[in-house]
A tleap script that builds the chain and sets N, CA, C and O, in Angstrom:
source leaprc.protein.ff14SB
mol = sequence {
  NMET GLU LEU LYS TYR LYS SER ARG PRO PHE
  TRP ASN LEU MET GLY GLY MET TRP VAL ILE
  VAL ALA LEU MET ASN VAL GLY VAL LEU ILE
  LEU MET VAL SER GLY PRO GLY LEU ALA ALA
  VAL ASN GLY LEU LEU ILE ALA PHE ILE MET
  ILE ILE SER ALA PHE LEU ALA ILE SER TYR
  PHE ARG ILE THR ARG ILE ASP TYR ILE ARG
  VAL ASP GLN ASN ALA LEU SER LEU HIE ARG
  GLY PHE PRO LEU PRO ARG ILE ASN ILE PRO
  LEU GLN ASN ILE ASP ARG GLY ARG VAL THR
  GLY ASP LYS LEU LEU LEU ILE LEU LYS ASN
  GLU LYS GLU MET GLU ILE GLN LEU GLN ALA
  LEU THR ILE LYS ASN THR ASP ARG LEU MET
  LYS GLU LEU LYS ARG HIE PHE GLN VAL ASP
  HIE CLEU
}
set mol.1.N position { 1.142 -0.947 -0.117 }
set mol.1.CA position { -0.066 0.234 -0.033 }
set mol.1.C position { 1.108 1.097 0.147 }
set mol.1.O position { 2.076 1.176 0.903 }
set mol.2.N position { 0.586 1.744 -0.922 }
set mol.2.CA position { 1.258 3.276 -1.429 }
set mol.2.C position { 0.376 4.937 -1.063 }
set mol.2.O position { -0.446 5.435 -1.832 }
set mol.3.N position { 0.826 5.575 0.325 }
set mol.3.CA position { -0.191 6.573 0.866 }
set mol.3.C position { 0.935 7.606 0.379 }
set mol.3.O position { 2.110 7.676 0.738 }
set mol.4.N position { -0.059 8.702 -0.920 }
set mol.4.CA position { 0.673 9.800 -1.558 }
set mol.4.C position { 0.244 11.079 -0.179 }
set mol.4.O position { -0.765 11.014 0.524 }
set mol.5.N position { 1.405 12.241 -0.091 }
set mol.5.CA position { 0.629 13.262 0.251 }
set mol.5.C position { -0.264 13.906 -0.053 }
set mol.5.O position { -0.384 14.171 -1.249 }
set mol.6.N position { -1.000 14.288 0.667 }
set mol.6.CA position { -2.226 14.845 0.122 }
set mol.6.C position { -1.983 16.246 -0.662 }
set mol.6.O position { -0.884 16.799 -0.669 }
set mol.7.N position { -3.214 16.796 -1.371 }
set mol.7.CA position { -2.625 18.169 -2.061 }
set mol.7.C position { -3.171 19.260 -0.923 }
set mol.7.O position { -4.276 19.281 -0.382 }
set mol.8.N position { -2.310 19.943 -0.779 }
set mol.8.CA position { -2.842 21.350 0.330 }
set mol.8.C position { -1.876 22.626 -0.408 }
set mol.8.O position { -0.678 22.637 -0.691 }
set mol.9.N position { -2.963 23.690 -0.583 }
set mol.9.CA position { -2.178 24.721 -0.835 }
set mol.9.C position { -0.636 25.820 -0.731 }
set mol.9.O position { 0.041 26.589 -1.413 }
set mol.10.N position { -0.758 25.016 1.087 }
set mol.10.CA position { 1.037 25.225 1.452 }
set mol.10.C position { 1.672 24.592 0.408 }
set mol.10.O position { 2.085 25.368 -0.455 }
set mol.11.N position { 1.886 23.376 0.212 }
set mol.11.CA position { 2.919 23.238 -0.826 }
set mol.11.C position { 3.429 24.284 -2.401 }
set mol.11.O position { 4.436 24.769 -2.915 }
set mol.12.N position { 2.220 24.189 -2.585 }
set mol.12.CA position { 2.686 25.540 -3.284 }
set mol.12.C position { 2.981 26.593 -3.352 }
set mol.12.O position { 3.666 26.977 -4.300 }
set mol.13.N position { 2.448 27.682 -2.083 }
set mol.13.CA position { 3.299 28.474 -1.750 }
set mol.13.C position { 4.798 28.671 -1.147 }
set mol.13.O position { 5.609 29.597 -1.145 }
set mol.14.N position { 4.764 27.181 -0.574 }
set mol.14.CA position { 6.353 27.108 -0.397 }
set mol.14.C position { 6.988 26.861 -1.822 }
set mol.14.O position { 8.123 27.294 -2.022 }
set mol.15.N position { 6.479 26.349 -2.582 }
set mol.15.CA position { 7.329 26.124 -4.326 }
set mol.15.C position { 7.214 27.708 -4.756 }
set mol.15.O position { 7.894 28.279 -5.609 }
set mol.16.N position { 6.345 28.174 -4.072 }
set mol.16.CA position { 6.041 29.518 -5.313 }
set mol.16.C position { 7.615 30.517 -4.068 }
set mol.16.O position { 8.464 31.306 -4.484 }
set mol.17.N position { 7.518 30.271 -3.342 }
set mol.17.CA position { 8.250 31.295 -2.399 }
set mol.17.C position { 9.510 31.157 -2.659 }
set mol.17.O position { 10.204 32.171 -2.583 }
set mol.18.N position { 10.200 29.750 -3.071 }
set mol.18.CA position { 11.164 28.754 -3.156 }
set mol.18.C position { 11.782 29.591 -4.859 }
set mol.18.O position { 12.932 29.972 -5.076 }
set mol.19.N position { 10.636 29.666 -5.787 }
set mol.19.CA position { 10.627 30.132 -7.142 }
set mol.19.C position { 11.220 31.863 -7.089 }
set mol.19.O position { 11.808 32.421 -8.015 }
set mol.20.N position { 10.939 32.367 -5.991 }
set mol.20.CA position { 11.031 33.994 -5.936 }
set mol.20.C position { 12.658 33.852 -5.318 }
set mol.20.O position { 13.565 34.414 -5.932 }
set mol.21.N position { 12.879 33.249 -4.362 }
set mol.21.CA position { 14.052 32.724 -3.843 }
set mol.21.C position { 14.880 32.997 -4.788 }
set mol.21.O position { 15.782 33.834 -4.795 }
set mol.22.N position { 14.491 32.134 -5.741 }
set mol.22.CA position { 15.415 31.717 -6.604 }
set mol.22.C position { 15.846 33.266 -7.730 }
set mol.22.O position { 16.929 33.763 -8.042 }
set mol.23.N position { 14.210 33.675 -8.122 }
set mol.23.CA position { 14.543 35.081 -9.367 }
set mol.23.C position { 15.420 36.367 -8.513 }
set mol.23.O position { 15.924 37.411 -8.927 }
set mol.24.N position { 15.330 35.729 -7.094 }
set mol.24.CA position { 16.013 37.248 -6.384 }
set mol.24.C position { 17.260 37.048 -6.486 }
set mol.24.O position { 17.878 38.056 -6.829 }
set mol.25.N position { 18.006 35.936 -6.284 }
set mol.25.CA position { 19.069 35.781 -6.660 }
set mol.25.C position { 20.026 35.876 -7.748 }
set mol.25.O position { 21.229 36.121 -7.668 }
set mol.26.N position { 19.311 35.645 -8.785 }
set mol.26.CA position { 19.387 35.600 -10.251 }
set mol.26.C position { 19.370 37.453 -10.287 }
set mol.26.O position { 20.081 38.002 -11.128 }
set mol.27.N position { 18.813 38.015 -9.657 }
set mol.27.CA position { 18.920 40.102 -10.178 }
set mol.27.C position { 20.486 39.882 -8.940 }
set mol.27.O position { 21.546 40.296 -9.410 }
set mol.28.N position { 20.515 39.585 -8.235 }
set mol.28.CA position { 21.710 39.335 -7.363 }
set mol.28.C position { 22.945 39.267 -7.751 }
set mol.28.O position { 23.923 39.957 -7.465 }
set mol.29.N position { 22.748 37.965 -8.737 }
set mol.29.CA position { 24.048 37.734 -9.529 }
set mol.29.C position { 24.341 38.633 -10.151 }
set mol.29.O position { 25.392 39.226 -9.908 }
set mol.30.N position { 23.175 39.179 -11.550 }
set mol.30.CA position { 23.457 39.916 -12.102 }
set mol.30.C position { 24.127 40.869 -11.865 }
set mol.30.O position { 25.202 41.003 -12.451 }
set mol.31.N position { 23.780 41.604 -11.137 }
set mol.31.CA position { 23.975 42.920 -10.110 }
set mol.31.C position { 25.707 43.347 -9.775 }
set mol.31.O position { 26.431 44.288 -10.099 }
set mol.32.N position { 25.941 41.656 -8.665 }
set mol.32.CA position { 27.380 41.248 -8.866 }
set mol.32.C position { 28.337 41.336 -10.213 }
set mol.32.O position { 29.460 41.839 -10.158 }
set mol.33.N position { 27.948 40.961 -11.051 }
set mol.33.CA position { 28.614 40.396 -12.030 }
set mol.33.C position { 29.169 41.780 -12.494 }
set mol.33.O position { 30.371 42.013 -12.623 }
set mol.34.N position { 27.976 42.843 -12.776 }
set mol.34.CA position { 28.229 43.956 -13.602 }
set mol.34.C position { 29.455 44.725 -12.660 }
set mol.34.O position { 29.939 45.782 -13.066 }
set mol.35.N position { 29.846 44.187 -11.551 }
set mol.35.CA position { 30.214 45.188 -10.397 }
set mol.35.C position { 31.665 44.734 -9.933 }
set mol.35.O position { 31.819 43.530 -9.726 }
set mol.36.N position { 32.577 45.463 -9.779 }
set mol.36.CA position { 34.068 45.103 -9.317 }
set mol.36.C position { 34.156 44.441 -7.951 }
set mol.36.O position { 33.326 44.690 -7.077 }
set mol.37.N position { 35.090 43.660 -7.784 }
set mol.37.CA position { 35.290 43.080 -6.500 }
set mol.37.C position { 35.358 41.357 -6.677 }
set mol.37.O position { 35.539 40.782 -7.750 }
set mol.38.N position { 35.200 40.812 -5.572 }
set mol.38.CA position { 34.569 39.363 -5.240 }
set mol.38.C position { 33.953 38.997 -5.838 }
set mol.38.O position { 33.488 37.937 -5.419 }
set mol.39.N position { 33.320 39.529 -7.459 }
set mol.39.CA position { 32.150 38.814 -8.364 }
set mol.39.C position { 32.386 37.291 -8.680 }
set mol.39.O position { 31.365 36.607 -8.751 }
set mol.40.N position { 33.742 36.594 -8.902 }
set mol.40.CA position { 33.629 35.119 -9.225 }
set mol.40.C position { 33.092 34.241 -7.745 }
set mol.40.O position { 32.312 33.299 -7.881 }
set mol.41.N position { 33.481 34.563 -6.650 }
set mol.41.CA position { 33.357 33.847 -5.533 }
set mol.41.C position { 31.278 34.709 -5.165 }
set mol.41.O position { 30.208 34.144 -4.940 }
set mol.42.N position { 31.444 35.364 -5.219 }
set mol.42.CA position { 29.783 35.291 -4.368 }
set mol.42.C position { 28.965 35.487 -5.866 }
set mol.42.O position { 27.818 35.899 -5.689 }
set mol.43.N position { 29.373 35.245 -7.472 }
set mol.43.CA position { 29.062 34.729 -8.049 }
set mol.43.C position { 28.333 33.160 -8.350 }
set mol.43.O position { 27.266 32.825 -8.865 }
set mol.44.N position { 29.423 32.445 -7.786 }
set mol.44.CA position { 29.342 30.839 -6.812 }
set mol.44.C position { 28.756 30.782 -6.246 }
set mol.44.O position { 27.917 29.884 -6.329 }
set mol.45.N position { 28.740 31.764 -5.155 }
set mol.45.CA position { 27.519 31.538 -4.035 }
set mol.45.C position { 26.629 31.734 -4.074 }
set mol.45.O position { 25.907 31.365 -3.148 }
set mol.46.N position { 25.994 32.583 -5.382 }
set mol.46.CA position { 24.511 32.820 -5.510 }
set mol.46.C position { 23.650 32.056 -6.693 }
set mol.46.O position { 22.459 32.007 -7.004 }
set mol.47.N position { 25.099 31.382 -7.279 }
set mol.47.CA position { 24.517 29.963 -8.220 }
set mol.47.C position { 24.373 28.955 -7.435 }
set mol.47.O position { 23.460 28.174 -7.703 }
set mol.48.N position { 24.854 28.807 -6.771 }
set mol.48.CA position { 24.785 27.714 -5.668 }
set mol.48.C position { 22.950 27.735 -5.128 }
set mol.48.O position { 21.987 26.969 -5.158 }
set mol.49.N position { 23.319 29.321 -4.594 }
set mol.49.CA position { 21.846 29.129 -3.784 }
set mol.49.C position { 20.649 28.950 -4.668 }
set mol.49.O position { 19.685 28.293 -4.274 }
set mol.50.N position { 20.689 29.688 -6.219 }
set mol.50.CA position { 19.414 29.643 -6.676 }
set mol.50.C position { 19.622 28.340 -7.027 }
set mol.50.O position { 18.697 27.680 -6.554 }
set mol.51.N position { 20.612 27.450 -7.801 }
set mol.51.CA position { 20.458 25.689 -7.606 }
set mol.51.C position { 19.485 24.931 -6.445 }
set mol.51.O position { 18.678 24.052 -6.751 }
set mol.52.N position { 19.653 25.320 -5.336 }
set mol.52.CA position { 19.304 24.916 -3.935 }
set mol.52.C position { 17.992 25.345 -4.052 }
set mol.52.O position { 17.134 24.483 -3.863 }
set mol.53.N position { 17.526 26.786 -4.394 }
set mol.53.CA position { 16.345 27.263 -4.241 }
set mol.53.C position { 15.362 26.388 -5.340 }
set mol.53.O position { 14.221 26.082 -4.994 }
set mol.54.N position { 15.945 25.968 -6.833 }
set mol.54.CA position { 15.235 25.686 -7.579 }
set mol.54.C position { 14.977 24.471 -7.105 }
set mol.54.O position { 13.844 24.164 -6.733 }
set mol.55.N position { 15.570 23.989 -7.082 }
set mol.55.CA position { 15.203 22.454 -6.226 }
set mol.55.C position { 14.205 22.177 -5.230 }
set mol.55.O position { 13.210 21.456 -5.296 }
set mol.56.N position { 14.749 23.030 -4.103 }
set mol.56.CA position { 13.507 23.298 -3.236 }
set mol.56.C position { 11.947 23.485 -3.730 }
set mol.56.O position { 11.054 22.752 -3.304 }
set mol.57.N position { 11.719 24.522 -4.651 }
set mol.57.CA position { 10.892 24.716 -5.576 }
set mol.57.C position { 9.691 23.668 -6.361 }
set mol.57.O position { 8.461 23.681 -6.333 }
set mol.58.N position { 10.712 22.760 -7.071 }
set mol.58.CA position { 10.590 21.496 -7.852 }
set mol.58.C position { 9.936 20.894 -6.723 }
set mol.58.O position { 8.711 20.973 -6.631 }
set mol.59.N position { 10.770 20.174 -5.668 }
set mol.59.CA position { 10.776 19.163 -4.118 }
set mol.59.C position { 8.709 19.638 -4.322 }
set mol.59.O position { 7.761 18.998 -4.776 }
set mol.60.N position { 8.839 21.052 -3.702 }
set mol.60.CA position { 7.278 21.277 -3.315 }
set mol.60.C position { 6.315 21.099 -4.177 }
set mol.60.O position { 5.266 20.727 -3.651 }
set mol.61.N position { 6.289 21.226 -5.288 }
set mol.61.CA position { 5.540 21.369 -6.203 }
set mol.61.C position { 5.010 19.824 -6.510 }
set mol.61.O position { 3.805 19.577 -6.557 }
set mol.62.N position { 6.065 18.774 -6.721 }
set mol.62.CA position { 6.077 17.161 -6.814 }
set mol.62.C position { 5.663 16.761 -5.424 }
set mol.62.O position { 5.352 15.571 -5.461 }
set mol.63.N position { 5.508 17.340 -4.014 }
set mol.63.CA position { 5.163 16.303 -3.392 }
set mol.63.C position { 4.219 15.541 -3.143 }
set mol.63.O position { 4.251 14.638 -2.306 }
set mol.64.N position { 2.859 15.967 -4.171 }
set mol.64.CA position { 1.919 15.041 -4.110 }
set mol.64.C position { 2.394 13.635 -4.497 }
set mol.64.O position { 1.753 12.662 -4.101 }
set mol.65.N position { 3.330 13.508 -5.142 }
set mol.65.CA position { 3.609 12.323 -6.338 }
set mol.65.C position { 4.351 11.405 -5.392 }
set mol.65.O position { 4.051 10.213 -5.457 }
set mol.66.N position { 5.248 11.770 -4.546 }
set mol.66.CA position { 6.003 11.140 -3.476 }
set mol.66.C position { 5.399 10.586 -2.434 }
set mol.66.O position { 5.307 11.316 -1.447 }
set mol.67.N position { 4.871 9.304 -2.338 }
set mol.67.CA position { 4.428 8.448 -1.285 }
set mol.67.C position { 5.438 8.765 0.199 }
set mol.67.O position { 6.622 8.630 0.508 }
set mol.68.N position { 4.224 9.236 0.826 }
set mol.68.CA position { 4.295 9.597 1.711 }
set mol.68.C position { 4.718 7.875 2.996 }
set mol.68.O position { 5.788 7.648 3.561 }
set mol.69.N position { 3.635 7.161 3.037 }
set mol.69.CA position { 3.780 5.728 3.494 }
set mol.69.C position { 3.899 5.016 2.684 }
set mol.69.O position { 3.593 5.206 1.507 }
set mol.70.N position { 4.460 3.870 3.246 }
set mol.70.CA position { 4.142 2.561 2.092 }
set mol.70.C position { 4.540 1.760 3.289 }
set mol.70.O position { 5.364 1.983 4.176 }
set mol.71.N position { 3.448 0.430 2.992 }
set mol.71.CA position { 3.197 -0.933 3.797 }
set mol.71.C position { 2.990 -1.878 2.967 }
set mol.71.O position { 2.294 -2.132 1.984 }
set mol.72.N position { 3.923 -2.419 3.740 }
set mol.72.CA position { 3.953 -4.208 2.967 }
set mol.72.C position { 3.686 -5.254 3.921 }
set mol.72.O position { 3.340 -5.128 5.096 }
set mol.73.N position { 3.838 -6.025 3.435 }
set mol.73.CA position { 3.840 -7.688 4.376 }
set mol.73.C position { 4.453 -7.102 5.251 }
set mol.73.O position { 3.684 -6.786 6.159 }
set mol.74.N position { 5.560 -6.772 5.442 }
set mol.74.CA position { 6.704 -7.236 6.494 }
set mol.74.C position { 7.129 -5.640 7.086 }
set mol.74.O position { 8.050 -5.750 7.896 }
set mol.75.N position { 6.792 -4.519 6.933 }
set mol.75.CA position { 7.408 -3.006 6.978 }
set mol.75.C position { 6.880 -2.282 6.827 }
set mol.75.O position { 6.076 -2.397 5.901 }
set mol.76.N position { 6.903 -1.031 7.568 }
set mol.76.CA position { 6.376 0.200 7.111 }
set mol.76.C position { 7.909 1.182 6.628 }
set mol.76.O position { 9.034 1.098 7.121 }
set mol.77.N position { 7.416 2.086 5.496 }
set mol.77.CA position { 8.701 2.905 5.289 }
set mol.77.C position { 7.593 4.054 5.016 }
set mol.77.O position { 6.430 3.998 4.617 }
set mol.78.N position { 8.640 5.368 5.489 }
set mol.78.CA position { 8.336 6.519 6.149 }
set mol.78.C position { 8.869 7.281 5.243 }
set mol.78.O position { 9.978 6.857 4.917 }
set mol.79.N position { 8.419 8.631 4.465 }
set mol.79.CA position { 9.280 9.618 3.916 }
set mol.79.C position { 9.887 10.753 4.842 }
set mol.79.O position { 9.102 11.264 5.641 }
set mol.80.N position { 10.791 11.065 4.829 }
set mol.80.CA position { 11.268 11.906 5.953 }
set mol.80.C position { 11.741 13.638 5.390 }
set mol.80.O position { 12.250 14.608 5.952 }
set mol.81.N position { 11.232 13.336 3.958 }
set mol.81.CA position { 11.565 14.960 3.455 }
set mol.81.C position { 13.296 14.826 3.103 }
set mol.81.O position { 14.001 13.888 3.474 }
set mol.82.N position { 13.628 15.683 2.521 }
set mol.82.CA position { 14.824 15.890 1.825 }
set mol.82.C position { 16.051 16.550 3.184 }
set mol.82.O position { 15.693 17.201 4.166 }
set mol.83.N position { 16.816 16.337 3.010 }
set mol.83.CA position { 17.823 15.260 2.701 }
set mol.83.C position { 17.633 14.272 3.166 }
set mol.83.O position { 18.228 13.337 2.628 }
set mol.84.N position { 16.959 14.019 4.074 }
set mol.84.CA position { 16.956 13.018 5.024 }
set mol.84.C position { 16.512 11.061 4.377 }
set mol.84.O position { 15.465 11.105 3.731 }
set mol.85.N position { 16.965 9.909 4.442 }
set mol.85.CA position { 16.387 8.925 4.000 }
set mol.85.C position { 15.064 8.526 4.183 }
set mol.85.O position { 14.325 9.273 4.825 }
set mol.86.N position { 14.630 7.462 3.723 }
set mol.86.CA position { 12.954 6.947 3.898 }
set mol.86.C position { 13.813 6.301 5.081 }
set mol.86.O position { 15.030 6.172 5.213 }
set mol.87.N position { 12.806 5.967 5.839 }
set mol.87.CA position { 12.926 5.066 6.884 }
set mol.87.C position { 12.468 3.623 7.443 }
set mol.87.O position { 11.370 3.981 7.868 }
set mol.88.N position { 12.500 2.876 7.607 }
set mol.88.CA position { 11.693 1.611 7.004 }
set mol.88.C position { 12.265 0.683 8.467 }
set mol.88.O position { 13.251 0.205 9.028 }
set mol.89.N position { 10.950 0.860 8.524 }
set mol.89.CA position { 10.140 -0.107 10.333 }
set mol.89.C position { 9.983 -0.954 10.042 }
set mol.89.O position { 9.242 -0.930 9.059 }
set mol.90.N position { 10.419 -2.428 10.479 }
set mol.90.CA position { 9.432 -3.980 10.446 }
set mol.90.C position { 8.180 -3.752 11.357 }
set mol.90.O position { 8.108 -3.364 12.522 }
set mol.91.N position { 7.409 -4.045 10.637 }
set mol.91.CA position { 6.036 -4.160 11.269 }
set mol.91.C position { 6.210 -5.204 13.070 }
set mol.91.O position { 5.672 -4.979 14.154 }
set mol.92.N position { 7.121 -6.235 12.671 }
set mol.92.CA position { 6.911 -6.629 13.638 }
set mol.92.C position { 8.073 -6.251 15.205 }
set mol.92.O position { 8.183 -6.927 16.228 }
set mol.93.N position { 8.627 -5.226 14.914 }
set mol.93.CA position { 9.285 -4.175 15.843 }
set mol.93.C position { 8.215 -3.004 16.056 }
set mol.93.O position { 8.660 -1.897 16.362 }
set mol.94.N position { 7.002 -3.153 15.932 }
set mol.94.CA position { 5.970 -1.753 16.273 }
set mol.94.C position { 5.121 -2.352 17.138 }
set mol.94.O position { 4.324 -3.203 16.742 }
set mol.95.N position { 5.220 -1.862 18.790 }
set mol.95.CA position { 4.481 -2.755 19.864 }
set mol.95.C position { 3.228 -2.243 19.821 }
set mol.95.O position { 2.374 -3.050 20.190 }
set mol.96.N position { 2.806 -1.133 19.484 }
set mol.96.CA position { 1.695 -0.482 19.304 }
set mol.96.C position { 1.269 0.805 18.657 }
set mol.96.O position { 2.074 1.093 17.771 }
set mol.97.N position { 0.084 1.882 18.796 }
set mol.97.CA position { 0.055 3.233 18.006 }
set mol.97.C position { -1.059 3.620 18.921 }
set mol.97.O position { -1.885 2.935 19.524 }
set mol.98.N position { -0.836 5.003 18.854 }
set mol.98.CA position { -1.819 5.658 19.582 }
set mol.98.C position { -2.057 7.285 18.780 }
set mol.98.O position { -1.339 8.285 18.778 }
set mol.99.N position { -3.038 7.075 18.307 }
set mol.99.CA position { -3.781 8.196 17.504 }
set mol.99.C position { -3.842 9.473 18.499 }
set mol.99.O position { -4.758 9.542 19.319 }
set mol.100.N position { -2.982 10.351 18.425 }
set mol.100.CA position { -3.601 12.209 19.360 }
set mol.100.C position { -3.426 13.290 18.593 }
set mol.100.O position { -2.319 13.780 18.372 }
set mol.101.N position { -4.688 13.799 18.067 }
set mol.101.CA position { -4.821 14.954 17.414 }
set mol.101.C position { -4.817 14.414 16.123 }
set mol.101.O position { -5.467 13.423 15.792 }
set mol.102.N position { -3.820 15.299 15.134 }
set mol.102.CA position { -3.435 14.773 13.931 }
set mol.102.C position { -2.337 13.844 13.241 }
set mol.102.O position { -2.095 13.519 12.078 }
set mol.103.N position { -1.611 13.478 14.883 }
set mol.103.CA position { -0.632 12.978 14.735 }
set mol.103.C position { -0.601 10.677 15.600 }
set mol.103.O position { -1.021 10.189 16.649 }
set mol.104.N position { -0.026 10.203 14.619 }
set mol.104.CA position { -0.059 8.794 15.496 }
set mol.104.C position { 0.978 7.995 15.454 }
set mol.104.O position { 1.609 7.472 14.536 }
set mol.105.N position { 1.030 7.988 16.273 }
set mol.105.CA position { 2.082 8.405 17.716 }
set mol.105.C position { 2.774 6.450 17.093 }
set mol.105.O position { 1.901 5.623 17.356 }
set mol.106.N position { 3.809 5.914 16.539 }
set mol.106.CA position { 4.535 4.434 17.023 }
set mol.106.C position { 5.459 4.347 17.796 }
set mol.106.O position { 6.567 4.875 17.713 }
set mol.107.N position { 4.911 3.456 18.840 }
set mol.107.CA position { 6.160 2.808 20.171 }
set mol.107.C position { 6.135 1.494 19.685 }
set mol.107.O position { 5.196 0.702 19.605 }
set mol.108.N position { 7.916 1.333 19.211 }
set mol.108.CA position { 8.496 0.464 18.657 }
set mol.108.C position { 9.102 -0.712 20.496 }
set mol.108.O position { 9.326 -0.548 21.695 }
set mol.109.N position { 9.081 -1.461 19.752 }
set mol.109.CA position { 9.840 -2.620 21.121 }
set mol.109.C position { 10.820 -2.091 21.457 }
set mol.109.O position { 11.384 -2.966 22.113 }
set mol.110.N position { 11.421 -1.255 21.462 }
set mol.110.CA position { 12.394 -1.017 21.699 }
set mol.110.C position { 12.749 0.273 22.519 }
set mol.110.O position { 13.758 0.833 22.950 }
set mol.111.N position { 10.950 0.506 22.504 }
set mol.111.CA position { 10.779 2.179 23.118 }
set mol.111.C position { 11.284 3.724 22.815 }
set mol.111.O position { 11.400 4.786 23.427 }
set mol.112.N position { 11.559 3.082 21.215 }
set mol.112.CA position { 11.721 4.316 20.458 }
set mol.112.C position { 10.254 4.943 20.255 }
set mol.112.O position { 9.212 4.380 20.591 }
set mol.113.N position { 10.339 6.015 19.740 }
set mol.113.CA position { 9.179 6.191 19.041 }
set mol.113.C position { 8.866 7.069 17.801 }
set mol.113.O position { 9.318 8.213 17.825 }
set mol.114.N position { 8.190 6.698 16.782 }
set mol.114.CA position { 8.230 7.295 15.194 }
set mol.114.C position { 6.915 7.963 15.521 }
set mol.114.O position { 6.131 7.626 16.409 }
set mol.115.N position { 6.752 9.337 14.347 }
set mol.115.CA position { 5.252 9.444 14.633 }
set mol.115.C position { 5.750 10.086 13.018 }
set mol.115.O position { 6.752 10.466 12.412 }
set mol.116.N position { 3.789 9.829 12.795 }
set mol.116.CA position { 3.482 9.649 11.209 }
set mol.116.C position { 2.122 11.021 11.540 }
set mol.116.O position { 1.079 10.938 12.188 }
set mol.117.N position { 2.820 12.372 10.657 }
set mol.117.CA position { 1.911 13.170 10.533 }
set mol.117.C position { 0.412 12.974 9.365 }
set mol.117.O position { 0.261 12.916 8.145 }
set mol.118.N position { -0.590 12.917 10.727 }
set mol.118.CA position { -2.043 12.264 9.522 }
set mol.118.C position { -2.596 13.464 9.002 }
set mol.118.O position { -3.647 13.414 8.363 }
set mol.119.N position { -1.763 14.982 9.286 }
set mol.119.CA position { -2.590 15.862 7.965 }
set mol.119.C position { -2.326 15.853 7.054 }
set mol.119.O position { -3.099 16.216 6.168 }
set mol.120.N position { -0.681 15.290 6.736 }
set mol.120.CA position { -0.129 14.854 5.349 }
set mol.120.C position { -0.765 14.051 4.552 }
set mol.120.O position { -0.340 13.945 3.402 }
set mol.121.N position { -2.188 13.126 5.054 }
set mol.121.CA position { -2.649 12.315 4.482 }
set mol.121.C position { -3.873 12.858 4.055 }
set mol.121.O position { -4.114 13.972 4.520 }
set mol.122.N position { -5.079 12.169 2.967 }
set mol.122.CA position { -6.450 12.398 3.306 }
set mol.122.C position { -7.011 11.492 3.926 }
set mol.122.O position { -6.605 10.413 4.359 }
set mol.123.N position { -8.474 12.256 3.955 }
set mol.123.CA position { -9.026 10.977 5.142 }
set mol.123.C position { -9.092 9.687 4.654 }
set mol.123.O position { -9.143 8.631 5.285 }
set mol.124.N position { -9.084 9.915 3.294 }
set mol.124.CA position { -9.537 8.053 3.044 }
set mol.124.C position { -8.340 7.399 3.083 }
set mol.124.O position { -8.383 6.216 3.423 }
set mol.125.N position { -6.858 8.075 2.712 }
set mol.125.CA position { -5.592 7.030 3.046 }
set mol.125.C position { -5.643 7.436 4.711 }
set mol.125.O position { -5.246 6.694 5.610 }
set mol.126.N position { -5.929 8.096 4.801 }
set mol.126.CA position { -5.717 8.287 6.877 }
set mol.126.C position { -6.709 6.793 7.018 }
set mol.126.O position { -6.006 5.932 7.547 }
set mol.127.N position { -7.759 6.393 6.780 }
set mol.127.CA position { -8.578 5.284 7.102 }
set mol.127.C position { -8.287 3.933 6.369 }
set mol.127.O position { -8.638 2.899 6.937 }
set mol.128.N position { -7.689 3.866 5.187 }
set mol.128.CA position { -6.384 2.926 4.764 }
set mol.128.C position { -5.308 2.414 5.897 }
set mol.128.O position { -5.047 1.246 6.185 }
set mol.129.N position { -4.814 3.494 6.401 }
set mol.129.CA position { -3.753 3.277 6.726 }
set mol.129.C position { -3.760 2.362 8.300 }
set mol.129.O position { -3.162 1.382 8.744 }
set mol.130.N position { -4.747 3.272 8.771 }
set mol.130.CA position { -5.646 3.130 10.034 }
set mol.130.C position { -6.172 0.921 10.200 }
set mol.130.O position { -5.974 0.139 11.130 }
set mol.131.N position { -6.846 0.708 8.800 }
set mol.131.CA position { -7.092 -0.554 9.075 }
set mol.131.C position { -5.971 -1.360 8.526 }
set mol.131.O position { -6.073 -2.582 8.639 }
set mol.132.N position { -4.841 -0.830 7.905 }
set mol.132.CA position { -3.842 -1.969 7.696 }
set mol.132.C position { -2.788 -2.141 8.762 }
set mol.132.O position { -1.942 -3.027 8.888 }
set mol.133.N position { -3.039 -1.105 9.479 }
set mol.133.CA position { -1.910 -0.995 11.109 }
set mol.133.C position { -2.600 -2.035 12.042 }
set mol.133.O position { -1.995 -2.831 12.759 }
set mol.134.N position { -3.976 -1.914 11.930 }
set mol.134.CA position { -4.329 -2.885 13.325 }
set mol.134.C position { -4.445 -4.241 12.768 }
set mol.134.O position { -4.394 -5.163 13.582 }
set mol.135.N position { -4.630 -4.594 11.211 }
set mol.135.CA position { -4.105 -5.538 11.023 }
set mol.135.C position { -2.649 -6.494 11.798 }
set mol.135.O position { -2.486 -7.713 11.753 }
set mol.136.N position { -1.907 -5.638 12.353 }
set mol.136.CA position { -0.441 -5.930 12.549 }
set mol.136.C position { -0.226 -5.792 14.218 }
set mol.136.O position { 0.608 -6.416 14.873 }
set mol.137.N position { -1.112 -4.900 14.685 }
set mol.137.CA position { -0.800 -4.084 16.137 }
set mol.137.C position { -2.049 -3.181 16.353 }
set mol.137.O position { -2.813 -2.682 15.526 }
set mol.138.N position { -2.025 -3.110 17.908 }
set mol.138.CA position { -3.042 -2.543 18.374 }
set mol.138.C position { -3.241 -0.688 18.240 }
set mol.138.O position { -2.323 -0.117 18.828 }
set mol.139.N position { -3.824 -0.135 17.862 }
set mol.139.CA position { -3.894 1.163 17.574 }
set mol.139.C position { -4.864 1.865 18.697 }
set mol.139.O position { -6.032 2.039 18.349 }
set mol.140.N position { -4.588 2.168 19.649 }
set mol.140.CA position { -5.208 3.598 20.985 }
set mol.140.C position { -5.490 4.683 19.858 }
set mol.140.O position { -4.747 4.950 18.914 }
set mol.141.N position { -7.024 5.392 20.230 }
set mol.141.CA position { -7.719 6.688 19.893 }
set mol.141.C position { -7.509 7.106 21.552 }
set mol.141.O position { -7.954 6.540 22.550 }
set mol.142.N position { -6.646 8.330 21.431 }
set mol.142.CA position { -7.198 9.343 22.852 }
set mol.142.C position { -7.657 10.575 22.044 }
set mol.142.O position { -8.124 11.555 22.625 }
savepdb mol mol.pdb
quit
């Protein structure tokens, strides 16, 4: 089961913000190249910031295509965002789950906790996730 991020205006707002940051850096780069001084070093720094800004903008615009949660027969996989790698948790390592507000807290057998942001999923996908997880361990609602 693959559950994608739900579409939220926030993602588009953040993508647009990073496009603006990239465009502002283009303007600064043009002004710096036309002036004297450390234009080459500063230009490289601004170019690096522009590339990162463009990458972040594209990431926010495409986030609804990313699987936030994947659940298969043996494991749960959670997308943690750039630059962190996806985390895989074997289902047999999860002791129980607890829903509090808009978060699902997975309590692992080694006493560690993993948090899932339910507001990142649609209601339909949240229901599918809960149904699937209840097949493997107890999920309490507080």
